[in-house]
N, CA and C of each residue as an Amber inpcrd file, in Angstrom:
protein
   465
  45.4120000  26.6690000 194.1580000  44.2660000  26.9420000 193.3240000
  43.8860000  25.6840000 192.5500000  42.5960000  25.4300000 192.4520000
  42.0870000  24.2350000 191.7980000  41.8810000  24.4870000 190.3020000
  42.1680000  23.4830000 189.5000000  41.9190000  23.6200000 188.0710000
  40.5230000  23.1170000 187.7100000  39.8140000  22.5330000 188.6680000
  38.4320000  22.1180000 188.4490000  37.5400000  23.0780000 189.2180000
  36.8900000  23.9660000 188.4670000  36.0220000  24.9550000 189.1040000
  34.5520000  24.7790000 188.7210000  34.3150000  24.0270000 187.6300000
  32.9400000  23.7970000 187.1800000  32.7690000  22.3390000 186.7690000
  31.7600000  21.6950000 187.3550000  31.4820000  20.2860000 187.0720000
  30.0680000  20.1740000 186.5270000  29.9240000  19.4710000 185.4140000
  28.6120000  19.1990000 184.8310000  28.2130000  17.7750000 185.1750000
  26.9840000  17.6220000 185.6590000  26.4740000  16.2980000 185.9920000
  25.1280000  16.0620000 185.3040000  25.1010000  15.2710000 184.2290000
  23.8320000  14.9160000 183.5900000  23.2170000  13.7060000 184.2900000
  21.9020000  13.7210000 184.4610000  21.2300000  12.6020000 185.1060000
  20.0380000  12.1230000 184.3010000  19.8120000  10.8110000 184.3400000
  18.5980000  10.2300000 183.7700000  17.7130000   9.6660000 184.8840000
  18.0520000   9.9830000 186.1320000  17.3260000   9.5850000 187.3370000
  17.4240000   8.0960000 187.6450000  18.2830000   7.3820000 186.9660000
  18.4380000   5.9490000 187.1960000  19.2260000   5.6940000 188.4780000
  19.2700000   4.4420000 188.8700000  20.0610000   4.0440000 190.0330000
  21.5410000   4.3800000 189.8040000  21.9840000   4.2070000 188.5760000
  23.3730000   4.5370000 188.2420000  23.6280000   6.0330000 188.4080000
  22.6790000   6.8580000 187.9870000  22.8170000   8.3110000 188.1650000
  22.8530000   8.6870000 189.6390000  22.0330000   8.0270000 190.4260000
  22.0290000   8.3140000 191.8670000  23.3930000   7.9910000 192.4760000
  23.9800000   6.8920000 192.0480000  25.2990000   6.5040000 192.5410000
  26.3700000   7.5020000 192.0690000  26.2920000   7.9000000 190.7960000
  27.2660000   8.8380000 190.2340000  27.1360000  10.2250000 190.8590000
  25.9240000  10.5960000 191.2670000  25.6950000  11.9120000 191.8770000
  26.5490000  12.0930000 193.1290000  26.7380000  11.0260000 193.8660000
  27.5710000  11.0990000 195.0820000  28.9940000  11.5310000 194.7200000
  29.5140000  11.0140000 193.6180000  30.8500000  11.4110000 193.1620000
  30.8550000  12.8810000 192.7490000  29.8330000  13.2940000 192.0110000
  29.7600000  14.6820000 191.5480000  29.7480000  15.6510000 192.7300000
  28.9400000  15.3460000 193.7260000  28.8580000  16.2050000 194.9140000
  30.1780000  16.1930000 195.6730000  30.7690000  15.0180000 195.8440000
  32.0500000  14.9380000 196.5600000  33.1640000  15.6870000 195.8250000
  33.2090000  15.5740000 194.4920000  34.1900000  16.3360000 193.7190000
  33.9520000  17.8380000 193.8770000  32.7010000  18.2480000 193.8130000
  32.3900000  19.6780000 193.9610000  32.8300000  20.1890000 195.3280000
  32.6190000  19.3970000 196.3550000  33.0580000  19.7900000 197.7040000
  34.5880000  19.8260000 197.7890000  35.2340000  18.7960000 197.2760000
  36.6920000  18.6930000 197.3760000  37.4070000  19.8150000 196.6230000
  36.8700000  20.1930000 195.4690000  37.5070000  21.2250000 194.6400000
  36.8820000  22.6010000 194.8290000  35.8850000  22.6880000 195.7100000
  35.1340000  23.9280000 195.8900000  34.6460000  24.4280000 194.5260000
  34.0960000  23.4930000 193.7590000  33.6640000  23.7660000 192.3870000
  32.1560000  23.9640000 192.3240000  31.7350000  24.6740000 191.3030000
  30.3160000  24.8360000 191.0180000  29.8250000  23.5770000 190.3060000
  28.6670000  23.0940000 190.7080000  28.0880000  21.8900000 190.1180000
  26.7990000  22.2540000 189.3930000  26.7210000  21.8980000 188.1170000
  25.4760000  22.0700000 187.3740000  24.9090000  20.6950000 187.0700000
  23.6550000  20.4810000 187.4920000  22.9650000  19.2080000 187.3200000
  21.9360000  19.3900000 186.2140000  22.0000000  18.5300000 185.1840000
  21.0780000  18.6670000 184.0620000  20.3630000  17.3540000 183.7670000
  19.1440000  17.5010000 183.3050000  18.3800000  16.3630000 182.7880000
  17.9320000  16.7560000 181.3900000  18.0090000  15.8080000 180.4670000
  17.6600000  16.1050000 179.0850000  16.3940000  15.3570000 178.6980000
  15.4040000  16.1190000 178.2460000  14.1740000  15.5580000 177.6980000
  14.3570000  15.3650000 176.2050000  13.8790000  14.2560000 175.6930000
  13.9170000  14.0300000 174.2480000  13.0500000  15.0830000 173.5690000
  13.5600000  15.7120000 172.5290000  12.8190000  16.7400000 171.8020000
  11.9400000  16.0730000 170.7470000  10.6410000  16.0560000 171.0100000
   9.7080000  15.4070000 170.1030000   9.2990000  16.2830000 168.9210000
   9.6830000  17.5410000 168.9130000   9.2500000  18.4470000 167.8420000
   9.7840000  18.0330000 166.4770000  10.9260000  17.3870000 166.4450000
  11.4870000  16.9500000 165.1670000  10.6510000  15.8220000 164.5550000
   9.9310000  15.0910000 165.3870000   9.1190000  13.9810000 164.8980000
   7.7520000  14.4250000 164.4040000   7.3120000  15.5750000 164.8720000
   5.9640000  16.0450000 164.5660000   6.0540000  17.1370000 163.5090000
   5.5280000  16.8410000 162.2960000   5.6790000  17.8150000 161.2250000
   4.4000000  18.5930000 160.9220000   3.2570000  17.9710000 161.0180000
   2.0430000  18.7000000 160.6620000   1.4990000  19.4580000 161.8640000
   0.8180000  20.5600000 161.5840000   0.2570000  21.3780000 162.6520000
  -0.7310000  20.5740000 163.4930000  -1.5590000  19.7540000 162.8200000
  -2.5810000  18.9880000 163.5320000  -1.9270000  18.0410000 164.5410000
  -0.9030000  17.3270000 164.1050000  -0.2000000  16.4320000 165.0230000
   0.5200000  17.2330000 166.1010000   1.1120000  18.3470000 165.6780000
   1.8570000  19.1570000 166.6360000   0.9490000  19.6580000 167.7580000
  -0.2390000  20.1360000 167.4100000  -1.1440000  20.6390000 168.4440000
  -1.6420000  19.5110000 169.3340000  -1.7930000  18.3180000 168.7880000
  -2.2230000  17.1750000 169.5900000  -1.1500000  16.7710000 170.5910000
   0.1220000  16.9270000 170.2240000   1.2150000  16.5350000 171.1000000
   1.6700000  17.6570000 172.0360000   1.1760000  18.8690000 171.8240000
   1.6050000  20.0040000 172.6370000   1.3440000  19.7560000 174.1230000
   0.1410000  19.2620000 174.4450000  -0.1890000  18.9920000 175.8440000
   0.6810000  17.8840000 176.4100000   0.9390000  16.8600000 175.6060000
   1.7980000  15.7740000 176.0570000   3.1940000  16.2940000 176.3590000
   3.7300000  17.1260000 175.4800000   5.0540000  17.6980000 175.6770000
   5.1100000  18.5460000 176.9460000   4.0690000  19.3420000 177.1610000
   3.9990000  20.1750000 178.3720000   3.9390000  19.3060000 179.6140000
   3.1430000  18.2360000 179.5610000   3.0340000  17.3200000 180.7000000
   4.3620000  16.6210000 180.9750000   5.0590000  16.2100000 179.9080000
   6.3600000  15.5510000 180.0780000   7.3740000  16.5030000 180.7140000
   7.3570000  17.7530000 180.2820000   8.2770000  18.7420000 180.8370000
   7.9670000  19.0010000 182.3160000   6.6980000  19.1360000 182.6380000
   6.2960000  19.3500000 184.0300000   6.7150000  18.1570000 184.8940000
   6.4710000  16.9460000 184.3880000   6.8640000  15.7390000 185.1150000
   8.3650000  15.6440000 185.3170000   9.1300000  16.0240000 184.2940000
  10.5910000  15.9780000 184.3950000  11.0980000  16.9850000 185.4280000
  10.4850000  18.1680000 185.4720000  10.8770000  19.1640000 186.4840000
  10.6150000  18.6420000 187.8840000   9.4700000  18.0040000 188.0710000
   9.1390000  17.4390000 189.3790000  10.1040000  16.3160000 189.7410000
  10.4080000  15.4720000 188.7660000  11.3340000  14.3640000 189.0050000
  12.7400000  14.8870000 189.3190000  13.1540000  15.9480000 188.6450000
  14.4590000  16.5420000 188.9270000  14.4930000  17.0840000 190.3560000
  13.4300000  17.7320000 190.7830000  13.3870000  18.2550000 192.1560000
  13.4190000  17.1190000 193.1740000  12.7060000  16.0350000 192.9210000
  12.7320000  14.8700000 193.8260000  14.1370000  14.2750000 193.8870000
  14.7930000  14.2340000 192.7380000  16.1640000  13.7240000 192.6740000
  17.0810000  14.5840000 193.5380000  16.9630000  15.9090000 193.4040000
  17.8070000  16.8280000 194.1680000  17.5250000  16.7540000 195.6690000
  16.2690000  16.5430000 196.0250000  15.8810000  16.4880000 197.4340000
  16.5340000  15.3300000 198.1850000  17.0270000  14.3310000 197.4690000
  17.6640000  13.1750000 198.0950000  19.0580000  13.4830000 198.6350000
  19.6300000  14.6230000 198.2460000  21.0290000  14.8980000 198.5530000
  21.1710000  16.1000000 199.4860000  21.2650000  15.8110000 200.7680000
  21.3920000  16.8790000 201.7650000  22.7150000  17.6280000 201.6190000
  23.7400000  16.9740000 201.0830000  25.0500000  17.6110000 200.9270000
  25.0460000  18.7310000 199.8790000  23.9880000  18.8160000 199.0880000
  23.9160000  19.8960000 198.0990000  23.9160000  21.2630000 198.7720000
  23.4270000  21.3210000 199.9930000  23.3970000  22.6050000 200.7070000
  24.8070000  23.0990000 201.0360000  25.7890000  22.2110000 200.9370000
  27.1710000  22.5650000 201.2610000  27.9730000  23.0500000 200.0530000
  27.3570000  23.0300000 198.8730000  28.0860000  23.4180000 197.6570000
  27.2730000  24.4160000 196.8380000  27.9610000  25.0330000 195.8830000
  27.3130000  25.9360000 194.9410000  26.8380000  25.0820000 193.7610000
  25.5010000  24.9640000 193.5940000  24.9830000  24.1430000 192.5130000
  23.7840000  24.8210000 191.8620000  23.4990000  24.3660000 190.6520000
  22.2910000  24.7860000 189.9390000  21.7740000  23.5650000 189.2010000
  20.5250000  23.6450000 188.7870000  19.9500000  22.5430000 188.0120000
  19.2360000  23.1200000 186.8040000  19.1390000  22.2860000 185.7820000
  18.5930000  22.7650000 184.5130000  17.9540000  21.5990000 183.7710000
  16.8570000  21.8860000 183.0970000  16.1950000  20.9250000 182.2300000
  16.4690000  21.3550000 180.7890000  16.9950000  20.4390000 179.9800000
  17.2940000  20.7250000 178.5760000  16.4480000  19.8180000 177.7010000
  16.3220000  20.1810000 176.4330000  15.5180000  19.3930000 175.5090000
  16.3340000  19.1130000 174.2620000  16.3810000  17.8490000 173.8510000
  17.1120000  17.4760000 172.6520000  17.6580000  16.0720000 172.7490000
  18.6830000  15.8090000 171.9760000  19.3790000  14.5260000 172.0080000
  20.3250000  14.5370000 173.2130000  20.2060000  13.5650000 174.1250000
  20.9970000  13.6260000 175.3580000  22.4900000  13.8840000 175.1600000
  23.1430000  13.1030000 174.3180000  24.5900000  13.2720000 174.2180000
  24.9580000  14.6300000 173.6110000  24.1910000  15.0900000 172.6240000
  24.4900000  16.4000000 172.0330000  24.2480000  17.5400000 173.0180000
  23.1730000  17.4480000 173.7810000  22.8730000  18.4860000 174.7670000
  23.9140000  18.5220000 175.8800000  24.4070000  17.3580000 176.2740000
  25.4490000  17.3060000 177.3090000  26.7200000  17.9840000 176.7950000
  27.1130000  17.6810000 175.5680000  28.3120000  18.2880000 174.9650000
  28.1320000  19.7990000 174.8430000  26.9740000  20.2260000 174.3340000
  26.7140000  21.6620000 174.1880000  26.7040000  22.3690000 175.5390000
  26.0960000  21.7430000 176.5310000  26.0400000  22.3740000 177.8510000
  27.4140000  22.4180000 178.5020000  28.2260000  21.4070000 178.2780000
  29.6010000  21.4230000 178.8030000  30.3620000  22.6140000 178.2280000
  30.1600000  22.8950000 176.9520000  30.8030000  24.0590000 176.3240000
  30.2330000  25.3690000 176.8730000  28.8970000  25.4690000 176.9110000
  28.2510000  26.6990000 177.3790000  28.5700000  27.0040000 178.8430000
  28.5980000  25.9850000 179.6580000  28.8720000  26.1160000 181.0870000
  30.3750000  26.2700000 181.3470000  31.1810000  25.9670000 180.3330000
  32.6420000  25.9630000 180.4400000  33.0960000  24.9930000 181.5220000
  32.5240000  23.7860000 181.4600000  32.8270000  22.7440000 182.4420000
  34.2830000  22.3130000 182.3540000  34.8580000  22.0940000 183.5200000
  36.2160000  21.5590000 183.6090000  36.1940000  20.0410000 183.6940000
  35.0160000  19.4890000 184.0270000  34.8660000  18.0450000 184.1500000
  33.3840000  17.6940000 184.0510000  33.1190000  16.5350000 183.4730000
  31.7640000  15.9720000 183.4440000  31.8080000  14.6990000 184.2730000
  30.8430000  14.5350000 185.1530000  30.6770000  13.2850000 185.8970000
  29.3860000  12.6670000 185.3840000  29.4700000  11.4290000 184.8810000
  28.2990000  10.8010000 184.2750000  28.2380000   9.3250000 184.6340000
  27.0300000   8.8660000 184.9300000  26.8210000   7.4420000 185.1720000
  26.7120000   6.7100000 183.8550000  27.1890000   5.4730000 183.8450000
  27.0690000   4.6410000 182.6530000  26.4940000   3.2950000 183.0650000
  25.5930000   2.8020000 182.2510000  24.8950000   1.5570000 182.5830000
  25.7270000   0.3230000 182.2610000  26.8010000   0.4910000 181.5250000
  27.6960000  -0.6290000 181.2360000  27.0620000  -1.7060000 180.3720000
  26.1970000  -1.2950000 179.4580000  25.5740000  -2.2780000 178.5670000
  26.6200000  -2.8550000 177.6190000  26.4320000  -4.1180000 177.3060000
  27.3220000  -4.7790000 176.3540000  26.4770000  -5.5670000 175.3610000
  27.1230000  -6.1120000 174.3780000  26.4560000  -6.9880000 173.4240000
  25.3030000  -6.3140000 172.7110000  24.2110000  -7.0650000 172.5710000
  23.0560000  -6.5900000 171.8110000  22.4030000  -5.3750000 172.4640000
  22.4010000  -5.3120000 173.8150000  21.8500000  -4.1360000 174.4960000
  22.6000000  -2.8740000 174.0770000  23.9270000  -2.9780000 173.9990000
  24.7400000  -1.8280000 173.5960000  24.4270000  -1.4380000 172.1480000
  24.2760000  -2.4320000 171.2800000  23.9730000  -2.1660000 169.8660000
  22.6050000  -1.5040000 169.7440000  21.6110000  -1.9840000 170.4750000
  20.2510000  -1.4650000 170.3680000  20.0800000  -0.1010000 171.0290000
  20.6600000   0.0790000 172.2060000  20.4220000   1.3020000 172.9680000
  21.5610000   2.2960000 172.9020000  22.7330000   1.8660000 172.4410000
  23.8770000   2.7710000 172.3680000  24.3270000   3.1860000 173.7440000
  25.1940000   4.1430000 173.7970000  25.6880000   4.6090000 175.0760000
  25.8860000   6.1120000 175.0360000  25.0430000   6.8110000 175.7610000
  25.2010000   8.2620000 175.8710000  26.5630000   8.5730000 176.4700000
  26.9070000   7.8660000 177.5420000  28.1830000   8.1310000 178.2140000
  29.3640000   7.9180000 177.2660000  29.3120000   6.8640000 176.4660000
  30.4050000   6.6000000 175.5250000  30.5500000   7.7390000 174.5210000
  29.4370000   8.2280000 173.9980000  29.4840000   9.3500000 173.0590000
  29.9990000  10.6210000 173.7350000  29.6110000  10.8400000 174.9720000
  30.0940000  12.0080000 175.7130000  31.6070000  11.9130000 175.8970000
  32.0960000  10.7410000 176.2840000  33.5420000  10.5570000 176.4740000
  34.2910000  10.8820000 175.1820000  33.7640000  10.4480000 174.0540000
  34.4450000  10.6490000 172.7710000  34.4410000  12.1000000 172.3020000
  33.3930000  12.8600000 172.6330000  33.2340000  14.2000000 172.0650000
  33.3500000  15.3470000 173.0730000  33.4940000  15.0460000 174.3440000
  33.4880000  16.0870000 175.3720000  34.6630000  17.0510000 175.2230000
  34.4130000  18.3320000 175.5430000  35.4800000  19.3300000 175.4860000
  36.3300000  19.3570000 176.7610000  36.0710000  18.4180000 177.6800000
  36.7930000  18.3720000 178.9520000  36.8670000  16.9160000 179.4180000
  37.6360000  16.6370000 180.4690000  37.6880000  15.2650000 180.9900000
  36.3170000  14.7870000 181.4710000  36.0980000  13.4790000 181.3360000
  34.8430000  12.8620000 181.7470000  35.1530000  11.7510000 182.7430000
  34.4810000  11.8120000 183.8880000  34.6070000  10.7810000 184.9140000
  33.3540000   9.9230000 184.8310000  33.5050000   8.6560000 184.4190000
  32.3490000   7.7760000 184.2870000  32.2250000   6.8940000 185.5230000
  30.9820000   6.6500000 185.9140000  30.7010000   5.8810000 187.1220000
  29.7150000   4.7650000 186.7790000  30.0530000   3.5450000 187.1840000
  29.1420000   2.4190000 187.0460000  28.7890000   1.9080000 188.4310000
  27.6780000   1.2200000 188.5160000  27.3090000   0.5950000 189.7880000
  28.2960000  -0.5280000 190.0850000  28.6310000  -0.7040000 191.3410000
  29.4890000  -1.8470000 191.6840000  28.7700000  -3.1330000 191.2780000
  29.4860000  -4.0350000 190.6360000  28.8700000  -5.2740000 190.1610000
  29.6670000  -6.4710000 190.6480000  29.1750000  -7.0830000 191.6920000
  29.8860000  -8.2310000 192.2550000  29.6920000  -9.4880000 191.4330000
  28.7870000  -9.4360000 190.4240000  28.5050000 -10.6250000 189.6220000
  29.3330000 -10.6830000 188.3330000  30.1960000  -9.6890000 188.1070000
  30.9850000  -9.6660000 186.8750000  32.0140000 -10.7950000 186.8990000
  32.0540000 -11.5550000 185.8090000  33.0490000 -12.6110000 185.6740000
  33.6980000 -12.4790000 184.3060000  34.9610000 -12.8180000 184.2390000
  35.6750000 -12.7810000 182.9700000  35.2400000 -13.9680000 182.1160000
  35.0950000 -13.7640000 180.8110000  34.6910000 -14.8790000 179.9260000
  35.7650000 -15.9120000 179.8030000
């Protein structure tokens, strides 16, 4: 019997996510686990306080959500091996790292597979790392995946 029965895979549709998705699918196949694929939209409602601004942004928010659903479907269509596993997909709204942690709890994930961009220096300071925050706060093990980098050299 496998101790990994549910795998959560958050994606931002980047090249790194595409690479990490292969691991998520392979783990799901190997463990006969359920795979949940999620994409998180930034929740703009916290930024919009007045009704006038809120109504002006309502259409933009709807368009962004529609676009994200289409992009998620295009992302899923790239993986023929998905037909061999039990999977679902979901669009969430909020802060990416918090939504990933909350969904891992709600889904009762045994593992999270997440791509990481491997930013360092000023890029890391400016953009932070969703994957790093997930690793620190996740209720289950996290498998992080980076793109192979043949140009990495030690300082």
